[in-house]
Residue, then its C-alpha position, 0 to 999 in steps of 0.5 A: m500500500r502506498f501512502g501519499k506524503k502529507r503536504r505542509k500548508l504554508d500560512l501566508k498572511v497578507t499584511s494590511n497597508d493600514v499600519p498604525f502611526g508610530r516608530l517601527k523597529h528595524h534590526q541591523l543586518g549582521a549586527q551581533d546585538l539583536t537589540f539594536e534599534d534603528q532610529e529611522l522613522a518608517q513610513t506608516y501611510n501611503h503618501r501617494k494615494m492620500q486624498p487632500g480632502t473628502q468632498s462629497p460629489v454632487k449630482e452634476t447636470g448639463s451636457l452628457k460630456r459634463i455628466s460623464s466627466s464627473r462620473i469618471a472623476q469620482a473614480a479617479e484612482l482607477i484611471t491609468r495611462y492606458h485610458i489616457e493613451a486610448t484617447g490619443s492623449n486628447w486634452n479636450i477629452w480629459r480637461p473636464v475630467w481633471h477639473f472635476i477631479l480637482k473639484y472633488e479633491k481626488d487629486t492625490l499625488t499619483t493622480f496629479e503625476l499621471f495627468a501632468d505627465y501628459f498635459a503639463q504643457e497645456d496652458d489651462f492645466y491647473s495644479h489646484r482648483i481655487p474656488a471663490n467659496w474655498r471656505n466651503l471646502d472640506n479642507y479649507k485651510r488647504g484651499m486658503f493656503v493655495e489661494l494666498n501663496s500660489i505663484h501661478r496656476k501650475h504651482r503645486f503644493e504637497t504637505f506630508y505628515r512627519h512619518v513619510s519616508l524621505s527616501s521614497l518621497f525623494s525618489d518620487l520627485q526625482r523620477l517625475k517626467f514633466e519639467n519641474l522645479v522642486v521647493l522642499s521644506l524639512q523645517g523642524l524635523d530631526l534629520t540626524k534620525r532620518n535617512l536623508c538622500l538629498n543628492v538624488l534631487s537634481s531638480m531641487r532649487y530651494l531647500n529649507v532645513s531650519q531647526a533640523n539639527v543639521n551639522d557641519q558634516m551634513l553641510k559639507s556633503w551637500s556642498i560637495s554635491m552642489k559643486s560637482g553632484n546632483l545638487k548643482n541646481l540648488r539656488c536657495l538654502i535656509l539654515n536657521y538655528n542648526n548645530l553649525e560652527n560655520v558655513d564657509c563650505i557653501l560660500d563658493s557653491p552655485l547658491q544665490y541665497f542662503e539664511s543663517d544665524i551665523v555672521v559671514e564676512d565674504p566679498h562675494w556675499r552681502i546681507s539683504t536689506d529686504a525685511k519681507l524675505s524673512v517672513l515669506p513662505d518658501g515658494l514666494k521667497l524663491r520667486q522674490i529672489m530668483g525673479e518672476d521669469y525663473c518660476n513661470s517656465q514650468i511646474i513648481m512642486d512645493c513640498k513640505v514635510s510637516s512635524t505634524e503627527g499622523s494621528e492629527s487631521l488634514e486640517k491641522l496638517w495644512k495649518s502647519r503651513f502657516q506656521s513655518s515662517n516668521p523666525s523667532g530670533r535674529i537671522f541673516q539673509y545673504i545674497r550673492i554679489a554678481d562677480s565683475k569681470p576682472t580687468i586684464p592688463p594688456k600683454r607687454t611684448k618682451l623685447r629681445p636684446k640686440a645681438r652684439a656685433k662680432k669683431l672680425d679679422v682676416k683669420t676668422f672672416f672666412d669662418i662665418 
């Protein structure tokens, strides 16, 4: 009699994406001490699919195209590249859909990236909806901040809880296919306990790391990347209230502006007398420093990682945007002085000494 072998049943449990907010423990591979705890804060929510609000869709009336567009917008998370390309990427078809997505606050980072990949160059592609009655929005703090601080209609604001994975966020920003410039604020975070890979952000123009425990070693690594790495495009750096001895390493970088509570004396930098710079939000400060034309050419990805806990509401998350300016102590705003071309003295031609005439006699005459 033959007996079949008893198969072991594998208990494969599918973990849920809804992980509670907090600090997750990770053990270092190869460590002898298994009680070692990594201090990196792991991401505990999906920042790419988090909706900025929960507006209840209303029953739209009008043409069949309008009604159909609103119904498609209500299922925005199901739209893929296949759907857009199946219509020949026709903006006339997808324009009303996108506007309804903004109206219903279904514009997650994933959905925005999808539409911007195809339609960012369109004149009437808007990053946000700015309604006249923004106070009626579910997250009216977001609507108010967007209305008050937008440079133009393609200025996109994203605000994240403190538990967002910085490496994932930076990777998302780096792989964007449409033309963009990144404004990033990490103000108030403890960067000594975070996995900080700033060198991958070649599109970053502005960085705010005030009160983030930035030390001299971090700043030196950034200065190297600013001179010869992926941070060559960084133009503005906010360094207020950090553990820095000096900022000499960034003085010969491509920066055009930086803020610090450290006194700097350098012939290539001067202190700004514009009192408004210290209180402007990050995006508007970039425009003030670099000029209107510099910011109008492409989409601005204005991102802030807030110190707000994930257990708090979206309303409080966006409220933190209004609390990020107005420094509590004295800071210095340094602007680079345009280098004047050095005056090159005219070259002087060195005259050759005249050859002395040789004395000849009859014996040496025929030796010439």
